[in-house]
C-alpha positions in Angstrom: 38.4 -13.2 -17.9 36.6 -13.8 -14.6 32.9 -12.2 -14.4 31.5 -12.2 -11.2 28.2 -13.7 -10.4 25.5 -12.2 -8.9 22.4 -12.7 -6.8 18.8 -10.8 -7.4 16.3 -10.9 -4.6 12.9 -10.4 -5.1 10.0 -9.9 -2.9 6.8 -11.2 -4.3 3.6 -10.9 -3.0 2.2 -14.2 -3.6 2.6 -17.7 -1.3 6.0 -20.1 -1.7 3.1 -22.6 -2.1 1.8 -20.9 -5.1 4.8 -18.8 -6.8 2.6 -17.4 -9.3 4.6 -14.1 -9.5 8.2 -16.0 -10.0 7.0 -17.7 -12.5 5.9 -14.6 -14.2 8.9 -12.4 -13.2 11.2 -15.2 -14.7 9.6 -15.3 -18.1 9.7 -11.7 -18.0 13.6 -11.5 -17.5 14.2 -13.9 -19.9 12.5 -12.4 -22.6 14.1 -8.9 -22.0 17.7 -10.2 -20.1 20.3 -12.2 -20.4 20.9 -13.3 -16.6 23.7 -15.9 -17.4 24.1 -17.4 -14.3 23.1 -14.6 -12.3 20.9 -16.0 -9.5 17.0 -15.2 -9.1 16.2 -15.7 -5.6 12.7 -14.9 -4.4 11.3 -14.1 -1.0 7.9 -15.1 -0.6 5.5 -12.6 1.3 2.3 -14.2 1.5 1.0 -10.4 1.6 2.0 -7.3 0.2 2.1 -5.9 3.6 4.8 -8.6 5.0 7.7 -6.7 3.6 9.4 -4.9 6.6 8.3 -7.5 9.3 11.2 -9.5 10.8 10.2 -13.1 9.3 10.8 -11.5 6.2 14.2 -9.8 6.8 15.6 -13.1 8.2 14.7 -14.7 5.1 16.5 -12.3 3.2 19.6 -13.0 5.7 19.2 -16.4 5.0 19.0 -16.4 1.2 22.4 -13.6 1.1 24.1 -16.0 3.2 23.7 -19.4 1.4 24.3 -18.0 -1.6 27.7 -16.6 -0.3 28.2 -20.2 0.9 27.6 -21.3 -2.7 29.4 -19.2 -4.7 32.7 -19.4 -2.9 33.0 -22.9 -3.6 
């Protein structure tokens, strides 16, 4: 039986250097859900108002593209 793996992309307010939000979110997800082989990917916004700018959209597209390439191997 083949299982399709998923990528879940979460945009978080913290910076990539701090990675504070992702630490908390990872622990919560592990506690409540069985993520299995699905991939949680974070896009760090560096501020809550940066969610809709072109830089953020580009990061999201890159994450999707990179995941698609690694999944096909």
